[in-house]
C-alpha positions, 0 to 999 in steps of 0.5 A: 102613437097614442100615449097614455098617462103612465107612459109620460110619468117619470119619478126622478131620484137624484141630487139637487145643488146650486151652481154659482158661476164666476166668469174669470178673465182669460189671464187666469188661464194657462196651458201646461203640457197641452193641458189648460189650467186655471191658476189663481194667486193665493191671498188676493181678492180677485174680481170676476167679470160676471156671475150667476146663480142657477139651480142644478144637480143631476136630479133637478136638471133631469126633472126640469128637462122632462118637465119641459118635454111635457112629462109628468114628473116627481122629483125626490131629492134632499136639500136644506130649508135654506136660501139655496134649497128654496131657490132650487124648488122655486126654479123648478116651477109648480108642475114638478112634484117636489118631494124633499127629505130635508137634510141636516146638511146645507144644500149641496153647492158647486162653484163653477169657475169659467174662462170662455167655454172652459170651466173648473168646478169646486163642489160640496156634496152631501150623502143622500142615503134615505130611500123615499117613502111612497114612491109611485109604482107607475111610469118610469124611474130615473136614478141620477148620480146621487152620493149614496151614504150608508144604508139600504137605498140600493137594496130598496130600489131594486126591491121596488122595481122588482115588485112594480116592474117599472122601467128603470133608467140609470145614470150612475155617479163616479162615486157609485161606480168606485165606492158602491160597485156591488150595489150598482151592479145589482141595480144594473141587472134591473136597468132598462136604459143606462146613460154613461159618458166615456170616462164612466164607461171605462171605470165601470167596465175596465175596457180601455177607451181605445177599444172599438165601440162595439166592444165597449158597448157590448161590455156595458150591455153585459152588465144588464141594461137593454139599452145603453147610451154612451156620450162622447163629448164633441164626438156626439153619442151612441145608443145601442140595443142588447141585440146588437143594433147600434146607432151614432149621432154626431154632435150638432157643431154649428147649430148652437154656440158652445158656451158652457158644458154644465148639464150636457149629460143630464139634458141628453138623458132627459131628451132621450128618456122623454122621447123614448117613453112616447116613441119607443124608437132609440133613433128618435130618442138619440136625436132628441138627446143630442138636440137637447144637449146642444141647446143646453151647452149654448147657455150658462147652467144646466137648465136655461137651454132645455127645449120643449118636445116641439122645439126639439122636433124643429131641429130633427132634420139637422141631426146626423144619425147613422148605424155604427 
C-alpha cells in the first residue's frame, strides 16, 4: 500500500514526565493476603542498588514510539523550563516537533520504586488545561491520558475534529474517566480508535471484569469508537470493530524478558496506531502493538525498548492472533 505524508502524520496531545527509577533490595518486598507490598521503615536513610532517570509520560512515550516507527510527529505538551523539562525534550530527539506550553508548575515527576519486575509509583502531575493553538488539520490526532484542569480543552478538541475530520485516537486517563466523564463521553463519540486497559474499561462502562469479552467490547463500542483496543496485561490484548469482528493476540511470553511494565500501554498504542495508519488492518496493527509492548517491558522505562517498523516486522511470525 502506498502511503502518503498525511497518513504518517500524527499530532500527540499528552503529558510528559520524568520517571526516576530506584531499584530496591528484595528485603523491602513482603506478601500480605496474596498481595505484594513494598514496606519501607520511617525515618531511615535507605540505599538503592541502582537508579536511572528516563523521559516518560504518555504523550512523550507515544510520540517517541511513533517517531521510532518513522511517523511524522508533533507533540503538544506542558513542561517547565527546568532541568527535567529540558531532559524530556533532549531525550525525544530532533525529529519530533516539540510544542511546549511552558507551565508555571515544576515538570511533572514520578518516582518508581522497583523490586525485581514489581513496582510502586509515586507521582506528582499538574493540570494540563490549555488547548494548543495552531493544531494541524491533517493526519491523525492522538489524545493521551492528560490531567485536564478547568477550561474548555475537551470542547475545543471536539470542535477541531468536527471541522478537520481527522482520525482521533484516545487513551483516557482514570482522572478523565472519573472526574471529567461528560467531557470524555463527548470526545468518544468522535473517536476512531479507543485504547483502554481492563481497569479503565470497567470504570468507563461499569461492566464487570467477569463479563464475557464480547459484552465488554460491545459496551465500549456503544460509547462511539469504531475500533476498540483492550489490553489485559499478561493475557495479551483484544482489538475489535464496531461491526462485530474481534481479534485476540496473546502476550509474547518468552520472546522478551519481563523487566519493567512502565510504558507498556503507551508502546502498545504507538505500535498499533503507526501500523494501522499505513495498513488499515487491525490484525496487523494488533500484532505490532503486542510486539512493541513486549519489547518495552524488556527494558527499564517507557522508551528504551521501542522498536522501528522493520524490527517489528521481524517478530510478526511469533505473534499468536486468533478471532475471538
